[in-house]
N, C-alpha and C positions, 0 to 999 in steps of 0.2 A: 504494500500500500504506500502511495506517495504522501508527502507531507500535506499537500492541499486537500486531498481526499480525507485524510485523518482530521484535519481542521474542520471540514464541512460536516463530517459524521459526528464529531464531538459537539459541534454547535447545534446540530439537529437534536442530539440527545440532551443537551443542556442549553436551552435557548437564552437563558438569562445570564450565562457566564460571559464575562468580559474578556478582552484580549489577553490580559495578564494572567487571569485564572486559567484560560484555555492553554496558554503556552506552558504554564506550570504543570497542568494535568498531563499534557502530552509529553513533557520532559520525564515525568514519572513512568511513562510507558516506553521511554527510550527514544522519543522523537524530539529532536532539538529544534525549536522554532522560537523566534522572538515575537513579542507582542505586536510589533510593527508589521511583521510578516503576516500574522493572524489577521490584523485589520485589513491589510491589502487583499488577502485572499477572500475575505468575507465581502469586502466592498466590490471586488470584481465579480463575485458570484451574484450579488444583488443586481448589478448592472446588467449582467447577462440574462437574468430571468425577467427583466422588465420589458417594456415595449421596444420593439426593434427601431433602430435609428433610421432616419430618412436618408436617402442617397444624396449624393452631391448635387447641388443645383446646376442646371444647364448654364453654360456660359452665355453671357449676353452677346447679342449680335453686334457686329461692328457698325451699327447705324442702319439707316434705311438703304436697301439695295435697289438700284435702278438699273434697267437694262441699258445697253449702249445706245440702242435705237431711241429710247425715251430721252436720254441725255442729249442726243443729236437734235431731236425735235425741240427740246427746251431751249437749246442754244439758238436754233433758227428763230424760234418765237421771240427770244430776247433781242436778237439782231433786228427783226422786223419791227419791234416796239421801240427801238432806239436805245436799248441798254437794259441792264438788270433792274434798275430802279423803276423804270417805266413798266417793265414786264410784271414786277411785283405789284405795282399800283393797279394794273389792269386785272390781275388775279384777285386782289383784294376787293376790287369793285364787283367782280363776278361772284365772289363769295358772299357779299352782302345781298346780292339778288337771290341767292339760293336759300 
């Protein structure tokens, strides 16, 4: 039996025993563990039995993606309007109509 399993079994048999008491009891059985190690094993066991963690969030996209043809059309529109500022003003005016 490994140390972690011995700690978990002792804790299930003695649920109110603290880490120091657990380490002393296991030492009497010939299993040398520190109270800190007992705390770590029990903490990890409680984390494992809880709710599963969510996966990593998807990476954010690098901004809005436009096709090359859409960008070419936008450039032609801006040139026809006399520049970017005029094209934006025209688009804002259309947005107010919608």
